PAZAPA-4460 file (N, C-alpha, C; in steps of 0.05 Angstrom, whole numbers, plus 32768, in hexadecimal, padded with zeros to 4 digits):
% residues 165
    n_x    n_y    n_z   ca_x   ca_y   ca_z    c_x    c_y    c_z   seq   type   mol
   702E   824C   8260   7024   824A   827B   701E   8266   8285     1      M     A
   7007   826A   8291   6FFE   8284   829B   6FFC   8283   82B9     2      V     A
   7007   8297   82C7   7005   8299   82E4   7002   82B6   82EB     3      A     A
   6FF1   82BC   82FF   6FED   82D7   8308   6FF3   82D7   8326     4      H     A
   7009   82E3   832E   7011   82E4   834A   7004   82FC   8358     5      I     A
   7000   82F9   8372   6FF7   830F   8382   700D   8324   8384     6      A     A
   7006   833D   8380   701B   8352   837F   7013   836B   838E     7      F     A
   7000   8369   83A0   6FF7   8381   83AE   700E   838E   83BE     8      A     A
   701E   837D   83C9   7036   8386   83D9   704F   837B   83CB     9      N     A
   705B   838C   83BA   7071   8382   83A9   708A   8379   83B7    10      P     A
   708E   8383   83D0   70A7   837B   83DE   70A1   8368   83F5    11      I     A
   70B5   8359   83FD   70B3   8347   8413   70B6   8357   842D    12      C     A
   70A2   8357   843E   70A4   8367   8456   70B9   835C   846A    13      S     A
   70BD   8342   846A   70D1   8336   847B   70ED   833E   8472    14      E     A
   70F2   833D   8458   710C   8345   844E   7110   8363   8452    15      L     A
   70FB   8373   844F   70FD   8390   8454   7106   8396   8470    16      A     A
   70FC   8387   8483   7104   838B   849F   7121   8384   84A3    17      A     A
   712B   8370   8496   7148   8369   8497   7159   837F   848B    18      V     A
   7150   838A   8475   715F   83A0   8468   715F   83B9   8479    19      V     A
   7148   83BE   8485   7146   83D6   8497   715A   83D3   84AE    20      E     A
   715B   83BC   84BA   716E   83B7   84D0   718B   83B9   84C6    21      A     A
   7190   83AF   84AE   71AB   83B1   84A2   71B3   83CE   849E    22      A     A
   71A1   83DE   8494   71A8   83FB   8491   71B0   8407   84AB    23      C     A
   71A1   8401   84C0   71A8   840C   84DA   71C3   8403   84E3    24      E     A
   71C9   83E9   84DF   71E3   83DE   84E8   71FB   83EB   84DA    25      R     A
   71F8   83F1   84C0   720F   83FC   84B2   720E   841A   84AF    26      V     A
   71FB   8427   84BC   71FA   8445   84BC   71F1   8451   84A2    27      G     A
   71E0   8443   8493   71D5   844F   847A   71B8   8457   8481    28      V     A
   71B2   8470   847C   7197   847A   8481   7183   846C   846F    29      T     A
   716F   8461   847B   715B   8452   846B   713F   845A   8474    30      G     A
   712C   8455   8463   7110   845B   8468   7100   8443   845F    31      R     A
   70F2   8437   8470   70E1   8420   8469   70C6   842B   845F    32      H     A
   70BF   8423   8448   70A5   842C   843C   70A9   8440   8426    33      G     A
   7094   8447   8419   7095   845A   8403   7089   844E   83EA    34      G     A
   7085   845E   83D7   707A   8456   83BD   708E   845A   83A7    35      T     A
   7093   8445   8398   70A5   8446   8382   7095   8448   8368    36      Y     A
   709C   845B   8357   7090   845E   833D   70A4   8455   8328    37      L     A
   709C   8442   8317   70AD   8438   8302   70A6   8446   82E8    38      C     A
   70B9   8455   82DD   70B5   8463   82C4   70C5   8456   82AE    39      M     A
   70BE   845C   8295   70CD   8451   827F   70E7   8461   827D    40      E     A
   70FD   8454   8277   7116   8461   8276   7127   8455   825F    41      G     A
   713F   845C   825D   714E   846E   826F   7149   848B   8267    42      P     A
   7141   849A   827A   713C   84B7   8276   7137   84C5   8291    43      Q     A
   7139   84DF   8291   7130   84EE   82A8   7114   84F8   82A3    44      F     A
   7106   84FE   82B9   70EA   8508   82B7   70EA   8525   82AE    45      S     A
   70D5   852D   82A1   70D0   854A   829D   70C6   8555   82B8    46      T     A
   70C6   856F   82BB   70BC   857A   82D4   709E   8573   82D7    47      K     A
   708F   8574   82C2   7072   856D   82C3   706F   8550   82CC    48      A     A
   707E   853D   82C1   707C   8521   82C9   7084   851E   82E6    49      E     A
   7099   852B   82EE   70A3   8529   830A   708D   8533   831D    50      S     A
   7080   8549   8317   706B   8553   8328   7053   8541   8329    51      N     A
   704C   8535   8312   7036   8521   8312   703D   850A   8324    52      V     A
   7055   84FF   8322   705D   84E8   8332   705C   84EF   8350    53      Y     A
   7064   8507   8357   7063   8510   8372   7047   8512   837C    54      R     A
   7035   851D   836A   7019   8520   8372   700B   8505   8376    55      S     A
   7016   84F0   8369   700B   84D5   836D   7015   84C8   8387    56      W     A
   7028   84D5   8394   7033   84CA   83AD   704C   84BA   83A9    57      G     A
   7059   84BB   8392   7072   84AC   838D   7088   84B8   839E    58      A     A
   7097   84A7   83AB   70AE   84AF   83BB   70C8   84AC   83AC    59      D     A
   70C9   8498   839B   70E1   8492   838B   70D8   848C   836F    60      V     A
   70E7   8497   835C   70E1   8491   833F   70F9   8482   8334    61      I     A
   70F4   846C   8327   7109   845C   831B   7100   844F   8302    62      G     A
   7111   843E   82F7   710C   8432   82DD   710B   8414   82DC    63      M     A
   7113   8406   82F1   7115   83E9   82F0   7107   83D9   8305    64      T     A
   7101   83E5   831B   70F8   83D7   8333   70DF   83C6   832F    65      N     A
   70CB   83D0   8321   70B2   83C1   831D   70B7   83A6   8310    66      L     A
   70C6   83A6   82FB   70CB   838D   82EC   70DA   8379   82FE    67      Q     A
   70ED   8383   830D   70FD   8372   831F   70EB   8365   8334    68      E     A
   70DA   8376   8340   70C8   836C   8356   70B5   8357   834B    69      A     A
   70AA   835B   8334   7097   8347   8328   70A6   832D   8322    70      K     A
   70BD   832F   8316   70CC   8316   830F   70D4   8307   8329    71      L     A
   70DC   8315   833D   70E3   8308   8356   70CB   82FA   8363    72      A     A
   70B4   8307   8363   709C   82FA   836E   7095   82E1   835E    73      R     A
   7096   82E3   8344   7090   82CC   8333   70A3   82B5   8338    74      E     A
   70BB   82BB   833F   70CF   82A7   8345   70D0   829F   8362    75      A     A
   70BD   82AA   8372   70BA   82A5   838E   70D3   82AC   839E    76      E     A
   70E0   82C2   8396   70F7   82CD   83A3   70EF   82E5   83B4    77      I     A
   70F8   82E6   83CD   70F3   82FD   83DD   7100   8315   83D0    78      C     A
   70F3   832C   83D0   70FD   8343   83C3   70F7   835C   83D3    79      Y     A
   710A   836E   83D3   7107   8388   83E0   7116   839D   83CF    80      V     A
   710D   83B5   83D0   711B   83CA   83C2   712D   83D9   83D6    81      T     A
   7145   83DE   83CE   7157   83F0   83DC   715B   8407   83C8    82      I     A
   714B   841B   83CA   714C   8432   83B7   715E   8447   83C3    83      A     A
   7173   844D   83B6   7185   8462   83BF   7183   847A   83AB    84      M     A
   717B   8490   83B6   7174   84A7   83A6   718D   84B3   839A    85      V     A
   718C   84BB   8381   71A2   84C9   8374   719D   84E7   8371    86      T     A
   7184   84EF   836F   717E   850B   836C   7160   8510   8372    87      D     A
   7159   852A   8373   713D   8532   8378   712C   8532   835F    88      Y     A
   7137   852B   8348   7129   852E   832F   7127   854C   832B    89      D     A
   7118   8554   8318   7117   8571   8310   7102   8581   831F    90      C     A
   70F3   8575   8331   70DD   8584   833D   70E5   8596   8354    91      W     A
   70FC   8591   8361   7103   859F   8379   710C   85BB   8373    92      H     A
   70FE   85CF   837E   7105   85EB   8377   711F   85F6   8382    93      P     A
   712B   85E8   8396   7144   85F2   83A2   715C   85E2   8399    94      H     A
   7159   85D1   8386   716F   85C2   837B   7171   85C6   835D    95      H     A
   7188   85CD   8354   718C   85D0   8337   7189   85B5   8329    96      D     A
   7186   85B6   8310   7185   859D   8300   71A0   858F   8305    97      S     A
   719E   8575   8307   71B6   8565   830D   71C4   855F   82F3    98      V     A
   71DE   855B   82F6   71EE   8553   82DE   71F4   8535   82E1    99      T     A
   71FC   8529   82CB   7203   850D   82CB   721B   8508   82DE   100      V     A
   722E   851B   82DF   7245   8518   82F1   723C   8517   830E   101      D     A
   7229   8528   8315   721F   8528   8331   7211   850E   8337   102      Q     A
   7201   8504   8325   71F3   84EB   832A   7207   84D4   832C   103      I     A
   721B   84D4   831C   7230   84BE   831E   723D   84BF   8339   104      I     A
   7244   84D7   8343   7251   84D9   835D   723F   84CE   8373   105      A     A
   7225   84D4   8372   7213   84C9   8385   7210   84AB   8382   106      V     A
   720F   84A2   8369   720D   8485   8363   7225   8475   8370   107      L     A
   723D   8481   836E   7254   8473   8379   7251   8471   8397   108      V     A
   7249   8486   83A5   7245   8485   83C2   722E   8472   83C9   109      K     A
   7219   8472   83B9   7203   8460   83BE   720C   8442   83BA   110      N     A
   721D   843D   83A7   7227   8422   83A3   7237   8418   83BB   111      A     A
   7247   842A   83C7   7255   8423   83E0   7241   841C   83F6   112      E     A
   722D   842D   83F9   721A   8429   840E   7209   840F   8409   113      N     A
   7202   840B   83F0   71F3   83F3   83E9   7202   83DA   83EF   114      A     A
   721C   83DA   83EA   722D   83C2   83F0   722C   83BD   840E   115      A     A
   722E   83D1   841E   722D   83CE   843B   7212   83C3   8444   116      K     A
   71FD   83CD   8439   71E2   83C5   8440   71DD   83A8   8438   117      V     A
   71E5   83A1   841F   71E1   8386   8416   71F1   8372   8427   118      V     A
   7209   8378   842D   721A   8367   843E   720D   8362   845A   119      K     A
   7203   8378   8466   71F6   8376   8480   71DB   8367   847D   120      A     A
   71CE   836B   8467   71B4   835D   8463   71B8   833F   8461   121      T     A
   71CC   8337   8451   71D1   831B   844E   71D8   830E   8469   122      V     A
   71E8   831D   8479   71F0   8313   8493   71D8   8311   84A6   123      A     A
   71C3   8321   84A1   71AC   8321   84B3   7195   8310   84A9   124      G     A
   7198   8302   8493   7182   82F2   8488   717C   82DA   849B   125      L     A
   7162   82D4   849F   715C   82BD   84AF   7163   82A3   84A1   126      P     A
   7166   828E   84AF   716D   8274   84A3   7156   826A   8492   127      K     A
   713D   826E   849A   7126   8267   848B   7114   827F   8488   128      T     A
   7104   827F   8474   70F1   8295   8470   70D5   828C   8477   129      R     A
   70C6   829E   8482   70AA   8298   848A   7096   82A9   847A   130      S     A
   70A0   82B8   8467   708F   82C9   8456   7081   82B8   8441   131      C     A
   706F   82C5   8432   7060   82B7   841E   706D   82B8   8402   132      K     A
   7084   82C4   8401   7092   82C7   83E7   7098   82AC   83DA   133      C     A
   709F   8299   83EB   70A7   827E   83E1   7091   826D   83D7   134      G     A
   7078   8277   83D9   7061   8268   83CF   704F   827A   83BD   135      S     A
   705B   828E   83B1   704B   82A1   83A1   703D   8294   838A   136      A     A
   7048   827F   8380   703C   8272   8368   7028   825B   8370   137      L     A
   7026   8255   8389   7015   823E   8392   6FF9   823F   8387   138      A     A
   6FED   8256   8385   6FD2   8259   837B   6FD0   826C   8364   139      H     A
   6FE7   8271   8357   6FE8   8285   8341   6FE7   8279   8325   140      A     A
   6FED   8260   8323   6FEF   8253   8308   6FD2   824E   82FE   141      I     A
   6FCB   825B   82E8   6FB0   8258   82DE   6FAD   8242   82C9   142      L     A
   6FC3   823D   82BB   6FC2   8229   82A5   6FBE   820D   82B1   143      T     A
   6FAC   81FE   82A5   6FA7   81E3   82AE   6FC2   81D4   82AA   144      E     A
   6FC9   81C5   82BF   6FE3   81B8   82BF   6FE8   81A6   82A7   145      R     A
   6FD3   8198   829D   6FD6   8186   8287   6FD8   8195   826C   146      D     A
   6FD4   81AF   826C   6FD6   81BF   8254   6FF1   81CD   8251   147      K     A
   7002   81CA   8266   701C   81D7   8265   702F   81C4   8256   148      I     A
   703B   81CF   8240   704D   81BE   8230   7065   81B4   8241   149      P     A
   706D   819B   823B   7085   8191   824A   709D   81A2   8248   150      P     A
   70A2   81AF   8231   70B9   81C1   822E   70B7   81D8   8241   151      A     A
   709F   81E3   8245   709B   81F9   8257   70A0   81F0   8274   152      T     A
   7096   81D9   827B   709A   81CE   8296   70B8   81CB   829B   153      K     A
   70C6   81C1   8287   70E3   81BD   828A   70F2   81D7   828D   154      E     A
   70EB   81EA   827C   70F8   8204   827C   70F4   8213   8297   155      K     A
   70DC   8210   82A2   70D5   821F   82BB   70D6   820E   82D4   156      L     A
   70E2   81F6   82D3   70E0   81E4   82EA   70ED   81EF   8303   157      K     A
   7101   81FF   8301   710D   820B   8319   70FA   821D   8328   158      L     A
   70E8   822A   8319   70D5   823D   8324   70BB   822F   832B   159      I     A
   70B0   821F   8319   7095   8214   831D   7095   81F6   8322   160      V     A
   70AC   81EA   8323   70AD   81CD   8326   709E   81C1   833D   161      G     A
   709D   81CF   8353   708F   81C4   836A   7070   81C6   8367   162      K     A
   7067   81D4   8353   704A   81D6   834E   7042   81C8   8335   163      Y     A
   7054   81C4   8322   704E   81B8   8308   7060   81A1   8304   164      V     A
   7055   8189   8303   7065   8171   82FF   7063   8167   82E2   165      K     A
***
């Protein structure tokens, strides 16, 4: 079965607003917006790569977010990124290269803050959603319904069952 979902805006704007409010409630500095660049990992960037990414307008560089966002959209799940920075990468002239120990220390603090934000986000979720995330597949399935094997329909029924009988 082939489906192509709309992906111009990878995050759910309604969920992003809930997360932004949650950050404010728990005192975690947040910024709504920005450009995430997904690189192959696990690795750190070279200085040249880091400068190229910055010249493209990337605000955050990571290794997993793109795949997660696409899978969530395909599953019609609202998705938002809460990117917590661990370091400046190697481009910043006033910061020495970071060590793994330094990154781990920041990761631990970020994990504490993330837990607070997620808890406040869940508490602030609306009872029903009015975004388009829940119908992302409505017009995305390209395969003719009668050509989809029964085993595929069964395997994917939790995701596509409302569109493919």
